[in-house]
N, C-alpha and C positions, 0 to 999 in steps of 0.2 A: 384415400383422398375422401374428403367429405364424410367421414364416417362409413364408407362402403369399400369393398375389396374390388380392385381392378385386375384384370388378368388379360393380357394380349392373346390373340388367336395363334395356334400353333402353325408354323408352316409346314408344308409338304416334307416328310422325311427324306433325305438323299438316298438313292439306291447305289450300290456299286456299278461301276461302269459295264462290268459283264452281266448284269442283271437282266437287261433286255434280251440280248441274244441268247442267254442261258434259259429264260423263261420260255421263249419261242421254240428253242430247240426241244425242250422237255415236253411242252404240249403238243408239239408237232409229232412226237414219238408215241403218244397215247393212241392205242389202236381204236379205229372206228368200231363201234358195236351196237346192235340193236338192243333196246332195253330190256326184252325178255332174255336174251342170252347173257347179259350182265347180270341179271337176277339168278339165273340158273348157276352161273360160274361161282357167285359169292355163296349161295346156298351150299353148293358141294364143298367148296374150300372150309367153310365153318360148320358143316353139320346141323344146318339150320332146321332141317325136318326133324331132327331129335327133340327139338324144343317144343313142337305142335302135338301135344297129347289130346286124345279124344275127351270130350266133355266128361265121359264116364270114367276118365283116368287112364284109359288103356293107350297103348302104343299103336301107332298105324302099321299095318304090314301090307297094305294095299301096293301093288306094283305101279310105278310111275309117281308115287306120292309127291315127290320133290317137285315134280314137273307142275302137277296140278296145284300145289301149294304156291308155286311162284306166279302162275297164272291168277290165282285169286289175289295175291298180293298185288299184282299189276292192275286188276280191274279196281281194287279198292284205292290204290295209290293214286292212279290216274284218273279215277272217277268216272269210268267209262262203261260200267257194266260187264256182263259176261260176253254179249254178242261178239265183239271184235276178236276174242281169243278162243271161241268155241271151234272145235273141228270134230264133227261127229265120228269120222273115221279112225280118230286117235283116242283110245279109251281114257287116257289122263286128262283129255282136254274135252270130253263130252260134257253136255249140260249137267247130266245126272251126277257125274263125278264131281264137277266145281260145286254145285249145289251142296252135295253131300260134304266136301271139304270146309266149305265156307260155315255151314251150320254147326258141323260137329267139332272143328278144330281151330277156326280161326277166331280167337278172341284175345281180350287185352292182356290177360296173365300169360298167355303163350308168346305173343308179340314181345312182351317185356323181357321174358327168358331168352328168346331170339337176339333181341338187342344187346342183351348182356354178352352173348357170344361174339357179336360184332364188336363191341367196345374191346374186348379182350384180345380179340385178333388184330385189331388195328393198333393197338398200343405196342404189339410185338415187332412191327415194321420199323426198319432202322431209321428211314427219313423222317418218320413221324416224331422222333425224340428231338429233332431240329425245330419243330413247331411249338413245342412246350412239354411241361412235365404233367399236364393233366390236373394240375392243382389249382388253376384258374377256370372259372365257369362263368358265362353269361345267361341272362334269362330275358327273353323278350316274345312278343306275341304276334302272331299272323291273325288277321281279321278275316273271316268268311261271311259272306252273306248267307243267310239260310231262308230260302224263299217258302218253306213249306210250314204248317201249323205246328208249332212246338213250344212247350214252356221254357226249354232250355236254351233260348234266344232272347236278346234284348235289342231295343232300338238305339241307334246312334247315326242321325243323317249324315254325319261326316264321313262314315265309313260305308254305310249300308244304303244311303239313300232314305228319302222320305217314306217310301211305302213297304220297305223290308225291315227285318231285324237281322241279327248275326250272332255269331259265337267267336271267341278267340282261343286260338291254340298257343298256350304259353309254353315253350320249350326251352331246354337248357342244352348248351353246347359248351364243351370244353376247349381250352386252348390248343388241343391236339385235333381240333375241327371235327369231333364226333359227337352226335348227339346222346345225351344222357337220359332223356326221356321228356315227359311233357304231360300237362293237365289241360283239360276243356274248361274254358270259363264261359259263363253265359253273358252274351253281349260284350260289353268293354268295361266290366268292372275293374276298379283300379288293380294293375297288375301286382302291386306291393302286397295285396291281400292273399295273394297264392303263390309268390315266389318261393316261399319257404316250404309249401307243400311240394312244389315241383323238385326242389333240391333234395327234400328228405326221401322223395318217391323216386329218385333216379334208378335206372336199371342196372347200372354197373359201374365200373371204374373207380378210382379212389376218391374219397370225400374231398370237395374242393375247399381250398383254404380261403380264397378270394373269390367274391360274387360280384360281378359287373352287371349293372343294369342301365337303362336309359334315365334320361332327366327327371321324367314325373313319377318315377317309382319309389320315393323315399320319403320318410318322416321321421321324427324323434323317436316314436315308439317303434318303428321298423328298424331303425338303428339299434334300439336296445336289444331286440329280440334276435337280430343278426349276430349281435355281439355275444351270444350264447354259444358260439361254434364257428364263427365265419367273420371274415373281414369284409365288410359291406362297401363297395366302391363304386357308387352311381355317378354317371357323368353328370356334370353340371353346365348346362348351358348358359345361365346367366347367374354368376357368382356376385354380383352386386348386391342382391336380396339376401345373401348368406349371413349368418350370424356365427360369430365364435363365442364359445362359452367358456367362462373362467371358474376356477375353485377358490382362488385367493383374492379376495377383493381389494387387498393392500398392495398386490404385486403390480410392478410397471412392466408392461409388455411392449414398451417401445413404439415402433411404427404401427404395431397392431393394437394399441391401447384404444383408439376411437372406435373399433369394431369388436371389442371384447367387453362390452358393458354388461352382459348378461351372465348370471351366477348359476352354477350347478348346485342344487341342494342335496348334498350328501345325506343330511338326516333323512330325507325322504326315501332314499334308496335303503339306508340301513333299518328302517322301519318296517320295511317290507321284504328284506333280503331273503328270509325263509321261503316266503311265497314266491319270489323270483326264482329261487332255485327249484323249486317244485315245478312251476310252469316250464322251465327250460328243461328239465327231465322228461316231462309229458310231451314236450314239442319234439325232442330228440327221438323219443322212443315211438313217436307216431300215434300216441294216445289221444291227441288233439289237433285238430286242423289248424294251420297258420291263420287262415282268413276268418275263421270262426273266433280265434283267439284275439285276434286284432280288434274284431267288433266288440268283443266282451270287454274289451280294455277301454272302451269308449261308451259314453252314454249320452245321447242327444248332442253329438259333437263334442262332448267334453271328456277328457280322461278320467277314469275312476281312480281310487287312491293308488291302486296297483298300477295302472296305466300311467299315471304321473310318476311313479318310482321308474318304470321302465323308459319313460321319456327323458328323464334327467340321467339315467344311466346311459342312453343312447346318446345324449349330447356329448359325453365324454369322447365316444369313438367318431361321432359326426365330427367335432372339432379336429381331431386327430387327422380324418380323412380330408377336411378342406385345407388344413396346413400342408399335407403332403401334396395335395393337388395343386396349390398355389407354388409350392417351393420346387417339386420334382417333376420336370419336364418327362422323364422316362416313364413316371407312373401315368402321367396324363396320356401319354403316347400308348402305353399298354391298355389303358381303358379303351381308347378310340380304337386300337387294333382289334381287340376282342369283339367290341360292337360291330365293326366292319365285318368280321366272320359271321356273326349273327344275321347281318343283313344280306350277305352274300348266300347264306344257307336258305334265306327266306325266298330269295329269287329263284334258287334252284327248286323249292318246293312249290312256288307258282308254275314253274315251267313242267313238272311232273303231274302237278294236280289241274291239268287243262280240261278235263271233261265237265260236261254240264256247265260251261261258262265258269268254271272255277268256283262254283257255289256249293255249299254243303247241304245235302238234301235228305238228312235222316231227322227222324221225327223224335228219337229218344238220346237221352244222354249216353246210354250203352252204345247205341250204334255210332254216335259221333265219335266216342273215344276209341272204338275199334278201327274206323276208317282213318282217324287222324293218327292213330298208332301205326298204321300201315304205311301211312305216308312217311313218317318218321323212320320206320324200319326201311323203307325204300330210299330215302334220303342217305341213310347209312350205308346201304348197298353201295351207292354211287361213290361215297367217301372212301369206303374200304377198297373197292374196285381201283379206284383212282391212286390211292395210296400205294397199292402194289405195283402199279406200273409206273407210277412216278419214281418209287424206289428203284425199280429195275433200269428205268432211264437214265437216273443220274449215275448209277453204278456202271451202266454201259459208256456214258460220256465220259466219267473219270477214268476207265479203263482205256479208252481212245485218246486220253491226254488233255481233257479239258480241265481246268484248274478249279474244281468243284470245292466249295468252302462252305462251313456252317451258316455263314452270313448269307450266301445265296440260297442255300436249303430252306432256311427260315422264311423266305420270302416267297415261297411256293405255296400253291393252294390246291387241295383235292376237291374243290368245288367248281371245277371246270365240267362243262357239259357239251361244247360245240361238237365233240367227237361221238356223242351219244344220240341215237335216234330214238326218240321217245314215242313217236306217232305210229311205228309199227309199219308193216308191209301190206299193201293193198292190190290184190290181183285184179285186173280190169279185163274179165272174160266174158264172153256171151255164152249162153246155153248151147249145147251139141245140137239140139233140136230147134229148128226155126219157129218163128212165131212168138207168142206170148208165154212168159214163164208160167209154171203151174201155180194155181191159186193155193194157199194155205187153207187148211181146214181149222176152223177157230176153235173146234169142239175137241179135235184129237191132238192137234200139233202142239209141241212144247211151246208155252207162253214165253214172250220175250223177257228178260231180266228186267228188274225194276229200275235200272239206270242209277243205281246207287242209293235208292230209298230203302227204308225197312220193309 
């Protein structure tokens, strides 16, 4: 109508009548657990400690290493520092041990290996197959205020206020609700510049075939680069401004004729096809970063010759995406459902990362990557723990005679957290001796941890 596409809003998908009681039963069966115990259980189940080698390359043989590792993971993911978990009478939880593990073992490459173990373990759980095949993934960012002086943060009053800067954690999650990895982005640079890097740098799992993003993450060049191995499926909030591109100027596209006035230049694609193949190979092999490549394909806001070729190539797949988005309700619902998974994961991330007012207080990029990598690992601990117990719960319900179906299983989520205590236990005890507590010696007592700063 009027040369523009029109699309009505999707209504809420109807649930099976048994879904509300089924969900309530399953969630009610999940055991209540303190977060440290959850981390220990998952670490022992997956052999997580084996992924954390010393910076020298040696394996750890220290007693209680798994406990120390989980304690460091909790302090990083919850952003609370060492003080809440230190127990001087427990060797694995002494300050010296935690500092040793943090400095010698807890780094990005080990976190990535451990996350790969989680991805592999979760995919083997029966109920997970009802959620998806692992071939659909979404990428979206969580914004963190960074109130310390650092070059790796940017201004954006909408997200960080007028006085602060911040950073974005762009993370990837698949349709089995497990995080595949993520990258740290300074400020709020366009997510589309980094999505390809996040997808290629995933920690494990099968290569996604379809990549879902939110509205603001696409352009013609981005579509062209994604077409070198993925189906790019961004959600489109306002389709009225979308363009459909044609190859044949003489063809009659019927009702779509008014919105199909723009032509794809195949000659420009052919002229640069050799270079496009080389770029695709370099991108796939990780020899060039996606965000650097996208910038190289444009100059002063205008595409280069190669960039223009990728833009025309991308318009082919962008048009196919728009046509499927308009005509296939199931396709739209798939995109919406996967983005809902990402949003639920981000809510859980905020729940876990509660310390220091949820602010990221690392001065250097490596520190940010380590801490947000720890947050991603902790998120996957929760997902794996919940997947295990949801699977056990539904099998128990089925054995008790509840009519469990794949349709019901597909609507369960491992991103529940009401049964998890993230705040720990705090003992309110008075000193045995009356009077004031003994003052600390500022020169000899252990200094307090840095509260999450480098």
